[in-house]
N, C-alpha and C positions, 0 to 999 in steps of 0.2 A: 459372784461378780465383784471385781475390785474397783470398777469405775474406770477402767482403761479400755483401749480399743479392742484388745485381744479377747477378753471375756465377753465383751459386748457383741462381737462378731460371732463367737462360739455360741452364744445364746440364739443369735439370729439364725445361724445355720441349723441348729437342732430344731428350732420351730419350723423352718422350712422342710426339714426332713419328716415332720409329722409327729414329733415328740411333743408332750405336754410339758411345757418348760416353767420352772419357778426359779427366780433370781434370788440369791442369798449373798448378802454382804456381811463380811466378817470385820468386826471391830476388834483389833487385837493388842492395841497399845493405849494405856493411860499413863499420864505422868508428864515429865519434862518434854516440851516440844510435842504438841498434840498430833503431830504428823499432819496429814491432809485429809483425815477421815471425813470431816464434814463436807468438803468439796467433792471427794470421791463419792460419797453416798448420794449427794445431789445428782451427780452424773449417773449413778446407778438407777435412781428413780426415774430420771428423764428418759434413759434408754428403755427401761422396762415399761414405761408408759407408751413409748413409741412402738414397742413390740406387743403391746397389750398383754403382759404377763404379770402375775403377781410377784411381789417381792418382799423379802424379809430382811431383818438384820439380826446377827447373833454375836453377842459379846463373849469372845474367848481369850480375853486379855489375861485372866488369871492363869489359864493353861499356857499361854504364850510365855508369860513371865517365868512360870515354875519350870516349863519343859524345854524352852528355848533360850531365854535371855539369861538365866542364871548360869547355864553351861557356857554361853558366850562370854560372860564376865570371867569364869573360872579358867577358860582357855587363855584369855588375855593375861591373867595373873601368872600363867605358867611362861609368858613370853611367846605364846604361839599365836598364829593368825586364824582364827576360826571363820566358819562360813555358816552363819545363822539361817540363810535361806534354805540350806539342805535340810536342817533339822525341822525348820517350819513346815516343809512338805510332809515328812513322816509323822511329826508330832502334832500337827495342827490340821493342815488341809486334808490329809488322808487318815486323821485320827478323829478328834472330836468334831470337825466339820462334816465328815462322812457319817458319823453317828447322828448328827443333827439332821442330815438329809434323810436318814432312815425314818426318823421321827415325823418327818413330813410326808411319809409314805412314798418316797422317791425310789425307783427301781435302779436308778444309775445316778451317779454324780459326774459332773463335767466341769473342766477348767479351760482356760485359755492357754495352756502350756503348748509350746511347740515340740511335740513329740507324738508317738503313736503307740498303739498296743495291738497285738496279735494273739488270738486265741487258737491254740493247737491242742486238740483233745482237751485234757483236764488242766493244761498249762497255759499261763498267760505271760507274754514277753513284752518288754519295754523297747521300743524301737526309736531310732533316730529320726528327726524330722526332715522333710524335704529342704527346708531353709537351714543349712548347716550353720549360718552365722547366728541364727536365732535358736538353734536346737537347745533344749532345756533339760535334756537327759542328765547332764551334769548335776543339776539341782534335785534330781529325783533319784539319785544313786542309792538312797537309804530306805526307800519304800520296799514293801514286801509284795510278793506275788498276790497275796490275799487282798492287799489294799488296792491292787490294779484290776481285779477282777470285774469290778462294777464301774470302772472309771471309763470315760469317753474323752477323746482329745480331738475336737472337731477341726483344729488347725494343722493337723499332722501333715497334710499334703499341700499346704498353702505357703507362699513366701509372705514376708512381712508386708511388702508393697501391695500385694493381692488383697491381704486383709484390710489395709487402710482403703483401698479402692472399693471393696465391698461396703465398708461402713459409709464411706462418702456417697456411694450410689443409693444407700438406703437411708440417707438423712440421719445418721447416728451422731450425736453431738460429740462423741469421743473420737470421730474419725481422725482429727489432727492433733489429738492430745499426745503430749510427748511421753515417752516410756518413762516409768518410774526408776529411779536409781537409789543408791544408799542402802541402809540396813533394812531388810525385810519388815515391813509393817512399822518401822520407825521413821524411815524416810530420809530425805536430805537434810543435813544440818552441818554445823561445824563440828567435825568428828572428835578433835581434841577436846573441845569444851564439853561435849557430850560424855565422852569416855571418863574424863576427869571427875565428873560428878559421882561416878561409881567406884573408881579405883583410885587409890592414893598415888600421885605422881611425884617423881623427884628427879630434878636435873642431874645430868651425869655426863661423863667425858665421852667425847668422840675420839676414837684412836685409829690409827692406820694398823695394818697387820704386823708391822715391825715395831709397834709399841708407841709411836709418837702421838701425843695429844694435839689434835688439829681443830678441836671446837667442843661445843657443849650442846647436849640434846635436852629435850623437855621431859623425857621419860621413855624408856625403852619400849613400853607397850604401844606407843603410837606408830612404830615403824615396822616395816616388813622387808624381807630380804629382796634384793634386787632394785629396791626403791632408789631413784636418782634425783629426786627433788624434795624439797621441804624439810631440809635439816641444816641449812644455812652455811653450805660450803661452796657457794658459787664462785668466789674468787679469793683465795688465800694468799697473803703476802708471802713471797719468797717460794711460792709453788708455781710450776708450770700448770696453768689453768686451762690448757687447750682441750684436755679430756675431762669428761664429767666424773663425779664422785659417785660410787654405788655402796649401798649397804651391803656387806657380805657376811656379817655375823652379829648376833645379839648375845651378850652375856647378862642374863636377867639377875643372876645372884649379886654380881658386883655392879650392875647398873651401867655397863659400858656398851657403847654401840661401835662396831668395827666397820671401817670403810675402806675403799681402795679406789684410786683414780684410774679409771677405765676398767673394763670387764677383765676378770682374771679367773684363774682355774678354780679358786675357792667358791666361785659363784655357780659352778656347775657340778652335777652329780651323775653317776653312772647307774644308779639304783636307789630303791627305797624299800622300807618296810612299813606296812600299815599297822595300826592298833589292833583292829579287828577288820574283817572284811564281810560286807553284806552281799551275798550272792542273791539276787532277785528271784531267779527261777531255777536255773540248773547250777549246782555247785561243781567246782573244779577240784579234782583229786590229784592231777598229775600235772607236770610242767606243760604250758600250752602257749603257743604264739597268739598274741592279742594285739589290739589297738589301744592305746591309753591316752588319757587327757588329764592335765593337772590343774586346769582352771577353765572356767567358762569361756567359750569362744576359741580357746586354743585349738590349733589344728591337730587332730589325732596323729599320733606317731607310733611306730611299730616297737614292740616289746615282748618279753617273755615273762609270764606269771609263774611263780613257784609257790604252790600252797605249802603252808607251814603247820605243824601239828597242833599249835595252839589257837587256830582259827585266824591267824594273820596270814599276809601273804608277802612274799618278796617279788618285786617287779624290777626286772633288769631291762634298761633301755638299750635299743640298737645304736643310738647316738646319745652322747651326753645331753642332759636337759638343764636349763637355766633356772635358778632360784627355785628350787624344789623346797617348798615352804611347810614346815611342821604345823599341823592344825588344819590345813587345807585337805581336800579330798583327791585321792587317785581313783579315777573312774576308768573302768575296762570295757571293751567292746569286742564282740566276735561278729566282724563285719557291721551289719546294720543293728545288731541286737546289743542293748546295753546289759552287760553281765552283772554290774553293781559297782560299789566303791567301798572304800575304807579311808578313815583319817590317817594322813601321813605322820608317822611316829618319828621316823628317822631317815634322813637323807644320807646316802652312802657315796663318798667321793669316787 
């Protein structure tokens, strides 16, 4: 239980279904900016008391730092844009947390994720949620079938509005609590200040694609492809400023940020190649038409996946996609089933 409305309602629904429910709060971050752990744990305690269920806290901060946060920093050093929330699910929530649940003699572990599971024979499949806007299969693309076998997702067939209504009806203090944003378990903060405490930053030039210097940035690690705000090019002298500026390329070695006024061909890609690809249940060995998603809440789009011999995949899009970002995940679907995902290693024009 995170202290949010989703896990609160998940616990409520499980108890109503006759399960013996135990609430567990994970404290996964110590250090600069203590996140909102104290406030969140207070809400967990109040919800558990309302539901009359026992509750515990487990400190997995060492695991989080070693297995998620260090990878997060290494990716930024490469100039890529990582997604720690994805690794957090595989390495923490469905790793050490699941092991802790076993120590409590729990037969299953449940979360407030918006997704579902289906058991067919000896196989377990990860399914998209009813609420497509909240569907969190993107963040679960790196889990294994074995990690899902004992998982329960009570919110699979509920809309977010329905979840809040259930919480309100049952008097849960988290009913109107806003959704958390920011880095998983680290929370909301000034991202530049936070990242600069871990990575050395150096100012550098902002250039156009034809080589003109048009400004200065604070460090290439701070920026991502497709970004249109936050780098100080709102109104340049001698330029037609009717169209916004977009980041279209990062040169980490030379510490140069490349921009273009208005969207351009360089911002779009026709295909990508992943580093490795995690097939959750059924591996694909031949080219296959699939649905793809490159970021959370993005509408799925039609593509074709080509498995490669080294465990990576090539994904070719039916229509060009904007800002295909190295370090993020490409997640594939066969209809309602999430096939899995892989880190984007290379975007192909």
